[in-house]
N, C-alpha and C positions, 0 to 999 in steps of 0.2 A: 582284381589287380588294383594297385594303388597308384595314384597319379605321380607321386615322387619316384616310384620304381620305374614307371614308363619313361619319365624324363631322363632318369639316370641311364636306362637301357639305351635310349636313342643317343645320348651324348657319348656313351662308351663306344657305340658303333661309329659315330662321327670321328672319334679319336683314333680307334684301332682299324676302322674300315671293315674288318672281318673278325668274327669270333665264332666259337663253337657253342652249340646249345648246352652241352655238358658243362662247359666253363661258366656259362651264365646261370645255369641251374645251381651250381655251387655258390656262385656269387650272391644270388638272391635267396638262397635257401628254399628253392621250390623244385618241382620235378621238371624233367626235360619236356614232358608233355605240356606243362604250363608255359614254358618258354615259347614253344611253337604256337600256343594260343595267343600269346602276346604278339608274336610276329604277324599272325593273321589279323588281329585287331588293328595293329598299326598300319598294315597294308590297306585294309578297308578304309582307314581314316585318311589315306593319301600319302603316308610316309613311304618313300621308294625303298622298301626293305624286301629282301628275298633270300631264299635258301639255295645253297650250292651243294650239289651232290658230289660224291667221289672222295678219294683219299684226302685231298686238301680242301674238302668242302666245309661248310659252316653257314653262318648267317652273315649277310653283308648288306651294305647300304650304298646307294649310288655315290660315286666319288664327289660329284658336284653338289651333293645335298648339304644344306646347312639350315638350321632353324632360324627363321627370320626374326631378328630381335624386335622388330616392330610389332610382333604378335602380342608382346607384353610391354607394359610401361617399365621404366627403370625401377620404380617402387615395387611393382609386382615381381620382377625378376629377382630383386634383392630379397624379397619376402620368401619366395620359393627356395632360393639358395640357402638362406638362413635356416629355414625349416628342415631342409635336407641335412644340414650340419647338426642341428640340435637333436633330431630324431635318431641319429646314429648311436647316441648313448643308450637308447632303448632297444636297439636292434639285436644285441647279443652277437653281432657279426665279428668276423676275424679282422685282424689289422689290415689285411689286404683289401677286404671289402670296405672298411671304413675309409681307407685312403682313396679308393676308387670313387666312392660317393662324394668325398670332399672335393676331388678333382672335378666331378660332374657339377658340384655346387658352384665352383669357381667359374665354370663355363657358362652355367645358367646366368650368373651375375654379369656376364659379358666381359670378364677379366678386369673389371674396374677395381681400382685400389680402394675398395670399401671395406669397412670392418664388419665381417659377417658373424663375429663372435658376441653379438649383443644378447644372445639367448643360449642358455645351456640347460638341458633337461636330463636329470639323472633319476631313473626309476628306483634305484636301490635305496634302502634306508640307511641311516647313520649307524651301521653295525657291520660286523665281519661277514654277515650273510649276504652281502651285496651281490656276489656272483650267483648265488642260488636264486635270488629274486630275478635277476636278468635272464637266467636260464628259463624260469617259468614264463616270463614275458615272451621270450623267443619261441617257446613251445606253443603258447596260445596263439601267437601271431601266425606261426606256421599252420596250425590247425584251422584257423580262420581262412587263410589264403588258399589252402588246399582242400577246404570244405570237408574236414574229417571230424567225426564225433570224438568227444573226450569223456573219460570217466575219472572221478576224483572223490576223495572224502571231503565232506563239507561240515563245518561247525556253524549251526544256525544260531540266530539271536535267542532262541529258546534253550540253548545249551545242549542240543542234540547233535551227535555226529552221525551222518548218514552217507552211504555211498550214492553218488549221483551220476547220471549220464546226461550229457548236454550236447546240443548242436551250437557250437560257438559262432557268434556273428560279429561282435565288435568289442574292442577294448575301450572303456570309457573312464575318463577321470572326472569325478564329480565330488564337489565338496572338498574333502581333504584325502580322498582315497581313490584307488583304482578298482574298477569293477569289470566283470565280464558280462556282456549282454548276450543272452543265449536262450535257446529253447530248452526248457526243463522236460526231459523225456518222461520222468515219472509223473509229474504234475500236469503234463500236457498243456503248458502255457509258457509264455516268455517271462524270463526272470533276470534280475541282476544278481551276480554272485561276487562277493567281495574277495579280491585276490588274496588278502592276508589270511582268510579263513579256509583257503583251499589247500589240501594236502594230497600227496601221492597222485599227482595229475599224470594221466597217461593218454596219449593219442591212440585211437583205434583205427582199423582199416575201413570202418564203415563210413559211408558218405553222409555228410550233414545236409539237412534240408535247407532250402533257400531262406535267406534272412528276411525279416520283417522290418519295416521302418522303426527307428528308435523312438520309443514313446517316452513321454516325460512322466515317469512313474517313480515311486519310491522303491529302493532296492528290496526285493524279496518280501513283499507284504504291502499292506495298506499304509498310506501315508498318515502319520499321526497329526493331530491338530497342533498349531503353534500357540504357545502361551507366552505372555510378557512376564519377564522376571526382573526384579530389582535386587541388586546385591551390594554389599560393601566388601571390598576386597583389599587385602594388605598390599602395600607398595611392592613388596617382593614378588607378588603373584599376579600383578596387573598384566604383564606380558603373556602369561600363560592363559589368562582369561581371553585376551585378544586373539590368541592363537586358535581358540575354539569357537568363539562367537563374534558376530558383527555387532558391536555395541552401538545402539542408536544414540545413547547419551552417556557421557563420561565426565564426571566432575571430580577434580582432585581436592581432597579435604585438607584441613590444617595439619593433620598428622601424617600426610603424604599418602594415605590410603585413598581409595577411589570409590565413589558411588556410581554404579553403572546400571544401565537398562538394556536388555536385549531380548530378542525373540528366540525361542528354542522349541524343538519338537517335544511334545508331551509323551515321551517314550520311556520305557523302564530304565534305560541306561542313564537318563538325565540326572536323576538324584544321586545315583552312584558316582557319576562323574563329579558333580558338585561337592559331594562328600570327600572326594579325593584331595580337595584343597585343605582339608582339616580345619583347624581354627583360624586359618587365614582368609576364610570367606564366610560371610553370613548372609543368608537369603532374607531380604526384607519383605518381599511379597512374591507370589501369593501365599496365603497361609497353608494351602494344601501341599505346596512343595516343602514348606518348613516342616510340616508334620511328617511327611514321608522321609525326609532327611533325618529327623530325630528318631524315627522308628528304625531306620537303617543303622544309626549310630548305636542304639540300644542293642541291636542284634550283634554288632561287632563286639560290643562290651561283653555280651554273654559268651561269645566264642573264646575270649581270653580270660574269662572268669576262672580264678583258681590257678592260673599259670604262673603267678608270681608269689 
């Protein structure tokens, strides 16, 4: 269970006083059994929540119960509320669900006339496939919360496409991409899977194993060493270089180009990426990177030889 979901659940109860487990299951995209697990967990923690049986039964909370605003500082309540609002764009929820959580966010903030729109998160790329990406995010979220294994086709960094089975544990945003942290059933080890490389994802009925603490490892393999690279980049491509690397040094030259220094992983994709700048970027050092880029360029030339 997620803390923002529990907050929202309690605030919905405070607002409505009584709801049905089926209604809440639809609201949060979980099973009815999960909703009753939440009820038990909240009851143990001291929230006066209980189940009513019969035709007009459901889940209720004591009429006099309110969350003491003193539990959180003003800053903490606004931070929680803003997070609930921002994460709705990743949820894949219905308009009703989004409105309910926004209402909960306003209650968490204490109804203060504060601007909660300081942060907006959108998981979808700048492309027409945005709805497909949100659907994948929602499917993975549901698999994690309900502890269900998933199967999918995955394109590895070695260029192979293989069918994988995984026990999903956590969605992680690292660097400039989203990853799924999970147990790799075939390899019998924990792995990071890049969401953009996952295809034909399907949730199974099999239970997933308990999660392990998130480790600080490199996605799907050993972490390559970092190397220092010095480049000269044309003025028109400076922004693209800054999008990809954190430049330790940047000096604008007389011709408006820039001399930049940055650290980058010595991975196979590095030289291919630098080559994508074409004649607008020249590697000044190290020599090994210069040689690899030149070799790649000659390979590209051979591909197109005789085409014109």
